[in-house]
PyMOL Python script that loads the backbone (N, CA, C, O; Angstrom):
from pymol import cmd

cmd.read_pdbstr("""\
ATOM      1  N   MET A   1      13.934 -10.084  49.178  1.00  0.00           N
ATOM      2  CA  MET A   1      13.328  -9.509  47.954  1.00  0.00           C
ATOM      3  C   MET A   1      13.992 -10.169  46.811  1.00  0.00           C
ATOM      4  O   MET A   1      13.297 -10.484  45.845  1.00  0.00           O
ATOM      5  N   LEU A   2      15.317 -10.423  46.812  1.00  0.00           N
ATOM      6  CA  LEU A   2      15.946 -10.922  45.744  1.00  0.00           C
ATOM      7  C   LEU A   2      15.531 -12.425  45.488  1.00  0.00           C
ATOM      8  O   LEU A   2      15.518 -12.920  44.361  1.00  0.00           O
ATOM      9  N   TRP A   3      15.214 -13.060  46.569  1.00  0.00           N
ATOM     10  CA  TRP A   3      14.664 -14.446  46.453  1.00  0.00           C
ATOM     11  C   TRP A   3      13.312 -14.441  45.690  1.00  0.00           C
ATOM     12  O   TRP A   3      13.083 -15.357  44.901  1.00  0.00           O
ATOM     13  N   TYR A   4      12.469 -13.519  45.875  1.00  0.00           N
ATOM     14  CA  TYR A   4      11.220 -13.435  45.135  1.00  0.00           C
ATOM     15  C   TYR A   4      11.580 -13.182  43.635  1.00  0.00           C
ATOM     16  O   TYR A   4      10.937 -13.746  42.750  1.00  0.00           O
ATOM     17  N   ALA A   5      12.533 -12.396  43.375  1.00  0.00           N
ATOM     18  CA  ALA A   5      12.835 -12.115  41.980  1.00  0.00           C
ATOM     19  C   ALA A   5      13.252 -13.345  41.278  1.00  0.00           C
ATOM     20  O   ALA A   5      12.831 -13.587  40.147  1.00  0.00           O
ATOM     21  N   TRP A   6      14.095 -14.166  41.928  1.00  0.00           N
ATOM     22  CA  TRP A   6      14.605 -15.418  41.416  1.00  0.00           C
ATOM     23  C   TRP A   6      13.420 -16.494  41.228  1.00  0.00           C
ATOM     24  O   TRP A   6      13.402 -17.278  40.279  1.00  0.00           O
ATOM     25  N   VAL A   7      12.568 -16.454  42.095  1.00  0.00           N
ATOM     26  CA  VAL A   7      11.386 -17.418  41.962  1.00  0.00           C
ATOM     27  C   VAL A   7      10.548 -17.057  40.906  1.00  0.00           C
ATOM     28  O   VAL A   7      10.161 -17.950  40.152  1.00  0.00           O
ATOM     29  N   PHE A   8      10.159 -15.770  40.701  1.00  0.00           N
ATOM     30  CA  PHE A   8       9.305 -15.334  39.615  1.00  0.00           C
ATOM     31  C   PHE A   8      10.138 -15.537  38.229  1.00  0.00           C
ATOM     32  O   PHE A   8       9.511 -15.724  37.186  1.00  0.00           O
ATOM     33  N   LEU A   9      11.368 -15.501  38.236  1.00  0.00           N
ATOM     34  CA  LEU A   9      12.214 -15.661  36.982  1.00  0.00           C
ATOM     35  C   LEU A   9      12.129 -17.168  36.673  1.00  0.00           C
ATOM     36  O   LEU A   9      11.939 -17.552  35.518  1.00  0.00           O
ATOM     37  N   VAL A  10      12.253 -17.924  37.588  1.00  0.00           N
ATOM     38  CA  VAL A  10      12.150 -19.420  37.357  1.00  0.00           C
ATOM     39  C   VAL A  10      10.795 -19.783  36.847  1.00  0.00           C
ATOM     40  O   VAL A  10      10.678 -20.546  35.888  1.00  0.00           O
ATOM     41  N   ILE A  11       9.792 -19.271  37.446  1.00  0.00           N
ATOM     42  CA  ILE A  11       8.445 -19.479  37.011  1.00  0.00           C
ATOM     43  C   ILE A  11       8.247 -19.002  35.601  1.00  0.00           C
ATOM     44  O   ILE A  11       7.556 -19.660  34.823  1.00  0.00           O
ATOM     45  N   ALA A  12       8.816 -17.905  35.252  1.00  0.00           N
ATOM     46  CA  ALA A  12       8.696 -17.259  33.926  1.00  0.00           C
ATOM     47  C   ALA A  12       9.350 -18.224  32.915  1.00  0.00           C
ATOM     48  O   ALA A  12       8.773 -18.530  31.871  1.00  0.00           O
ATOM     49  N   ILE A  13      10.543 -18.687  33.242  1.00  0.00           N
ATOM     50  CA  ILE A  13      11.299 -19.631  32.359  1.00  0.00           C
ATOM     51  C   ILE A  13      10.516 -20.911  32.056  1.00  0.00           C
ATOM     52  O   ILE A  13      10.434 -21.356  30.911  1.00  0.00           O
ATOM     53  N   LEU A  14       9.944 -21.489  33.119  1.00  0.00           N
ATOM     54  CA  LEU A  14       9.209 -22.761  33.028  1.00  0.00           C
ATOM     55  C   LEU A  14       7.963 -22.500  32.265  1.00  0.00           C
ATOM     56  O   LEU A  14       7.637 -23.300  31.388  1.00  0.00           O
ATOM     57  N   ALA A  15       7.181 -21.373  32.536  1.00  0.00           N
ATOM     58  CA  ALA A  15       6.012 -21.118  31.722  1.00  0.00           C
ATOM     59  C   ALA A  15       6.357 -20.980  30.328  1.00  0.00           C
ATOM     60  O   ALA A  15       5.647 -21.545  29.495  1.00  0.00           O
ATOM     61  N   ALA A  16       7.391 -20.278  29.957  1.00  0.00           N
ATOM     62  CA  ALA A  16       7.811 -19.955  28.567  1.00  0.00           C
ATOM     63  C   ALA A  16       8.075 -21.265  27.896  1.00  0.00           C
ATOM     64  O   ALA A  16       7.630 -21.460  26.765  1.00  0.00           O
ATOM     65  N   ILE A  17       8.849 -22.273  28.593  1.00  0.00           N
ATOM     66  CA  ILE A  17       9.166 -23.508  28.067  1.00  0.00           C
ATOM     67  C   ILE A  17       7.871 -24.411  27.742  1.00  0.00           C
ATOM     68  O   ILE A  17       7.811 -25.183  26.786  1.00  0.00           O
ATOM     69  N   LEU A  18       6.900 -24.209  28.630  1.00  0.00           N
ATOM     70  CA  LEU A  18       5.767 -25.110  28.516  1.00  0.00           C
ATOM     71  C   LEU A  18       4.714 -24.279  27.627  1.00  0.00           C
ATOM     72  O   LEU A  18       3.620 -24.813  27.449  1.00  0.00           O
ATOM     73  N   GLY A  19       4.928 -23.141  27.112  1.00  0.00           N
ATOM     74  CA  GLY A  19       4.111 -22.513  26.159  1.00  0.00           C
ATOM     75  C   GLY A  19       3.000 -21.621  26.719  1.00  0.00           C
ATOM     76  O   GLY A  19       2.052 -21.285  26.009  1.00  0.00           O
ATOM     77  N   PHE A  20       3.124 -21.234  28.020  1.00  0.00           N
ATOM     78  CA  PHE A  20       2.157 -20.374  28.646  1.00  0.00           C
ATOM     79  C   PHE A  20       2.682 -18.979  28.537  1.00  0.00           C
ATOM     80  O   PHE A  20       3.321 -18.489  29.468  1.00  0.00           O
ATOM     81  N   GLY A  21       2.416 -18.270  27.344  1.00  0.00           N
ATOM     82  CA  GLY A  21       2.915 -16.913  27.093  1.00  0.00           C
ATOM     83  C   GLY A  21       2.524 -15.913  28.008  1.00  0.00           C
ATOM     84  O   GLY A  21       3.384 -15.128  28.405  1.00  0.00           O
ATOM     85  N   GLY A  22       1.260 -15.811  28.439  1.00  0.00           N
ATOM     86  CA  GLY A  22       0.772 -14.803  29.286  1.00  0.00           C
ATOM     87  C   GLY A  22       1.309 -14.947  30.679  1.00  0.00           C
ATOM     88  O   GLY A  22       1.693 -13.930  31.257  1.00  0.00           O
ATOM     89  N   ILE A  23       1.372 -16.132  31.282  1.00  0.00           N
ATOM     90  CA  ILE A  23       1.921 -16.393  32.573  1.00  0.00           C
ATOM     91  C   ILE A  23       3.414 -16.015  32.657  1.00  0.00           C
ATOM     92  O   ILE A  23       3.888 -15.427  33.630  1.00  0.00           O
ATOM     93  N   ALA A  24       4.166 -16.413  31.511  1.00  0.00           N
ATOM     94  CA  ALA A  24       5.541 -16.174  31.458  1.00  0.00           C
ATOM     95  C   ALA A  24       5.876 -14.756  31.368  1.00  0.00           C
ATOM     96  O   ALA A  24       6.918 -14.323  31.859  1.00  0.00           O
ATOM     97  N   ALA A  25       4.921 -13.917  30.678  1.00  0.00           N
ATOM     98  CA  ALA A  25       5.232 -12.459  30.610  1.00  0.00           C
ATOM     99  C   ALA A  25       4.978 -11.735  31.943  1.00  0.00           C
ATOM    100  O   ALA A  25       5.694 -10.842  32.398  1.00  0.00           O
ATOM    101  N   ALA A  26       3.878 -12.230  32.504  1.00  0.00           N
ATOM    102  CA  ALA A  26       3.591 -11.661  33.876  1.00  0.00           C
ATOM    103  C   ALA A  26       4.576 -11.892  34.907  1.00  0.00           C
ATOM    104  O   ALA A  26       4.918 -10.981  35.660  1.00  0.00           O
ATOM    105  N   SER A  27       5.110 -13.201  34.993  1.00  0.00           N
ATOM    106  CA  SER A  27       6.073 -13.616  35.979  1.00  0.00           C
ATOM    107  C   SER A  27       7.406 -12.873  35.671  1.00  0.00           C
ATOM    108  O   SER A  27       8.146 -12.522  36.590  1.00  0.00           O
ATOM    109  N   ALA A  28       7.703 -12.638  34.354  1.00  0.00           N
ATOM    110  CA  ALA A  28       8.953 -11.926  34.149  1.00  0.00           C
ATOM    111  C   ALA A  28       8.801 -10.478  34.483  1.00  0.00           C
ATOM    112  O   ALA A  28       9.805  -9.892  34.886  1.00  0.00           O
ATOM    113  N   GLY A  29       7.698  -9.838  34.370  1.00  0.00           N
ATOM    114  CA  GLY A  29       7.468  -8.437  34.831  1.00  0.00           C
ATOM    115  C   GLY A  29       7.473  -8.390  36.420  1.00  0.00           C
ATOM    116  O   GLY A  29       7.889  -7.390  37.004  1.00  0.00           O
ATOM    117  N   ILE A  30       7.081  -9.308  36.979  1.00  0.00           N
ATOM    118  CA  ILE A  30       7.077  -9.250  38.489  1.00  0.00           C
ATOM    119  C   ILE A  30       8.440  -9.444  38.909  1.00  0.00           C
ATOM    120  O   ILE A  30       8.852  -8.791  39.868  1.00  0.00           O
ATOM    121  N   ALA A  31       9.214 -10.281  38.297  1.00  0.00           N
ATOM    122  CA  ALA A  31      10.642 -10.503  38.540  1.00  0.00           C
ATOM    123  C   ALA A  31      11.495  -9.307  38.366  1.00  0.00           C
ATOM    124  O   ALA A  31      12.378  -9.013  39.172  1.00  0.00           O
ATOM    125  N   LYS A  32      11.208  -8.591  37.256  1.00  0.00           N
ATOM    126  CA  LYS A  32      11.954  -7.347  37.049  1.00  0.00           C
ATOM    127  C   LYS A  32      11.601  -6.261  38.120  1.00  0.00           C
ATOM    128  O   LYS A  32      12.466  -5.526  38.595  1.00  0.00           O
ATOM    129  N   ILE A  33      10.355  -6.205  38.453  1.00  0.00           N
ATOM    130  CA  ILE A  33      10.024  -5.222  39.510  1.00  0.00           C
ATOM    131  C   ILE A  33      10.655  -5.479  40.857  1.00  0.00           C
ATOM    132  O   ILE A  33      11.180  -4.578  41.511  1.00  0.00           O
ATOM    133  N   CYS A  34      10.584  -6.786  41.267  1.00  0.00           N
ATOM    134  CA  CYS A  34      11.180  -7.135  42.465  1.00  0.00           C
ATOM    135  C   CYS A  34      12.739  -6.926  42.491  1.00  0.00           C
ATOM    136  O   CYS A  34      13.311  -6.559  43.518  1.00  0.00           O
ATOM    137  N   PHE A  35      13.416  -7.186  41.276  1.00  0.00           N
ATOM    138  CA  PHE A  35      14.900  -6.975  41.239  1.00  0.00           C
ATOM    139  C   PHE A  35      15.162  -5.525  41.245  1.00  0.00           C
ATOM    140  O   PHE A  35      16.173  -5.138  41.831  1.00  0.00           O
ATOM    141  N   ILE A  36      14.358  -4.640  40.650  1.00  0.00           N
ATOM    142  CA  ILE A  36      14.662  -3.251  40.731  1.00  0.00           C
ATOM    143  C   ILE A  36      14.532  -2.677  42.136  1.00  0.00           C
ATOM    144  O   ILE A  36      15.331  -1.861  42.596  1.00  0.00           O
ATOM    145  N   ILE A  37      13.500  -3.143  42.772  1.00  0.00           N
ATOM    146  CA  ILE A  37      13.250  -2.745  44.241  1.00  0.00           C
ATOM    147  C   ILE A  37      14.311  -3.229  45.067  1.00  0.00           C
ATOM    148  O   ILE A  37      14.722  -2.535  45.997  1.00  0.00           O
ATOM    149  N   PHE A  38      14.830  -4.438  44.798  1.00  0.00           N
ATOM    150  CA  PHE A  38      16.064  -4.909  45.610  1.00  0.00           C
ATOM    151  C   PHE A  38      17.221  -4.035  45.309  1.00  0.00           C
ATOM    152  O   PHE A  38      17.911  -3.609  46.236  1.00  0.00           O
ATOM    153  N   LEU A  39      17.481  -3.736  44.066  1.00  0.00           N
ATOM    154  CA  LEU A  39      18.601  -2.883  43.750  1.00  0.00           C
ATOM    155  C   LEU A  39      18.515  -1.530  44.440  1.00  0.00           C
ATOM    156  O   LEU A  39      19.525  -1.047  44.952  1.00  0.00           O
ATOM    157  N   VAL A  40      17.340  -0.900  44.471  1.00  0.00           N
ATOM    158  CA  VAL A  40      17.257   0.423  45.069  1.00  0.00           C
ATOM    159  C   VAL A  40      17.472   0.244  46.551  1.00  0.00           C
ATOM    160  O   VAL A  40      18.241   1.030  47.105  1.00  0.00           O
ATOM    161  N   LEU A  41      16.888  -0.689  47.246  1.00  0.00           N
ATOM    162  CA  LEU A  41      17.064  -0.935  48.647  1.00  0.00           C
ATOM    163  C   LEU A  41      18.426  -1.181  49.026  1.00  0.00           C
ATOM    164  O   LEU A  41      18.842  -0.744  50.099  1.00  0.00           O
ATOM    165  N   PHE A  42      19.227  -1.899  48.180  1.00  0.00           N
ATOM    166  CA  PHE A  42      20.536  -2.239  48.304  1.00  0.00           C
ATOM    167  C   PHE A  42      21.332  -0.944  48.336  1.00  0.00           C
ATOM    168  O   PHE A  42      22.116  -0.708  49.256  1.00  0.00           O
ATOM    169  N   LEU A  43      21.127  -0.114  47.335  1.00  0.00           N
ATOM    170  CA  LEU A  43      21.896   1.102  47.144  1.00  0.00           C
ATOM    171  C   LEU A  43      21.738   2.090  48.302  1.00  0.00           C
ATOM    172  O   LEU A  43      22.695   2.699  48.781  1.00  0.00           O
ATOM    173  N   VAL A  44      20.432   2.218  48.737  1.00  0.00           N
ATOM    174  CA  VAL A  44      20.084   3.026  49.842  1.00  0.00           C
ATOM    175  C   VAL A  44      20.864   2.500  51.095  1.00  0.00           C
ATOM    176  O   VAL A  44      21.484   3.317  51.775  1.00  0.00           O
ATOM    177  N   SER A  45      20.862   1.245  51.412  1.00  0.00           N
ATOM    178  CA  SER A  45      21.415   0.747  52.547  1.00  0.00           C
ATOM    179  C   SER A  45      22.988   0.890  52.480  1.00  0.00           C
ATOM    180  O   SER A  45      23.654   1.034  53.505  1.00  0.00           O
ATOM    181  N   LEU A  46      23.535   0.844  51.232  1.00  0.00           N
ATOM    182  CA  LEU A  46      24.927   0.965  51.034  1.00  0.00           C
ATOM    183  C   LEU A  46      25.441   2.326  51.332  1.00  0.00           C
ATOM    184  O   LEU A  46      26.459   2.491  52.004  1.00  0.00           O
ATOM    185  N   PHE A  47      24.738   3.309  50.833  1.00  0.00           N
ATOM    186  CA  PHE A  47      25.102   4.736  51.142  1.00  0.00           C
ATOM    187  C   PHE A  47      24.746   5.069  52.513  1.00  0.00           C
ATOM    188  O   PHE A  47      25.512   5.818  53.119  1.00  0.00           O
ATOM    189  N   ALA A  48      23.666   4.613  53.119  1.00  0.00           N
ATOM    190  CA  ALA A  48      23.361   4.911  54.559  1.00  0.00           C
ATOM    191  C   ALA A  48      24.496   4.371  55.493  1.00  0.00           C
ATOM    192  O   ALA A  48      24.841   4.981  56.505  1.00  0.00           O
ATOM    193  N   GLY A  49      25.016   3.267  55.118  1.00  0.00           N
ATOM    194  CA  GLY A  49      26.106   2.719  55.906  1.00  0.00           C
ATOM    195  C   GLY A  49      27.386   3.332  55.883  1.00  0.00           C
ATOM    196  O   GLY A  49      28.129   3.258  56.862  1.00  0.00           O
ATOM    197  N   ARG A  50      27.729   3.977  54.763  1.00  0.00           N
ATOM    198  CA  ARG A  50      28.921   4.676  54.610  1.00  0.00           C
ATOM    199  C   ARG A  50      28.824   6.097  55.217  1.00  0.00           C
ATOM    200  O   ARG A  50      29.863   6.744  55.350  1.00  0.00           O
ATOM    201  N   ARG A  51      27.771   6.558  55.550  1.00  0.00           N
ATOM    202  CA  ARG A  51      27.567   7.858  56.183  1.00  0.00           C
ATOM    203  C   ARG A  51      28.095   7.872  57.617  1.00  0.00           C
ATOM    204  O   ARG A  51      27.836   6.953  58.394  1.00  0.00           O
ATOM    205  N   ALA A  52      28.818   8.901  57.947  1.00  0.00           N
ATOM    206  CA  ALA A  52      29.421   9.089  59.229  1.00  0.00           C
ATOM    207  C   ALA A  52      28.391   9.646  60.146  1.00  0.00           C
ATOM    208  O   ALA A  52      27.830  10.685  59.798  1.00  0.00           O
ATOM    209  N   VAL A  53      28.048   9.042  61.361  1.00  0.00           N
ATOM    210  CA  VAL A  53      27.132   9.483  62.282  1.00  0.00           C
ATOM    211  C   VAL A  53      27.628  10.439  63.262  1.00  0.00           C
ATOM    212  O   VAL A  53      26.874  10.886  64.126  1.00  0.00           O
TER     213      VAL A  53
END
""", "prot")
cmd.dss("prot")
cmd.show_as("cartoon", "prot")
cmd.util.cbc("prot")
cmd.orient("prot")
């Protein structure tokens, strides 16, 4: 999941450099969503691993 966030971030940066505003904004938005999902899943797995069974 984090890999997809990085890929979309790179696409957003390249699109912004080349002047494609709409594509850059869309890619940056997708990267943010992927990163937030990654953080939530990471925190869930972190707390689930600390729980005593």
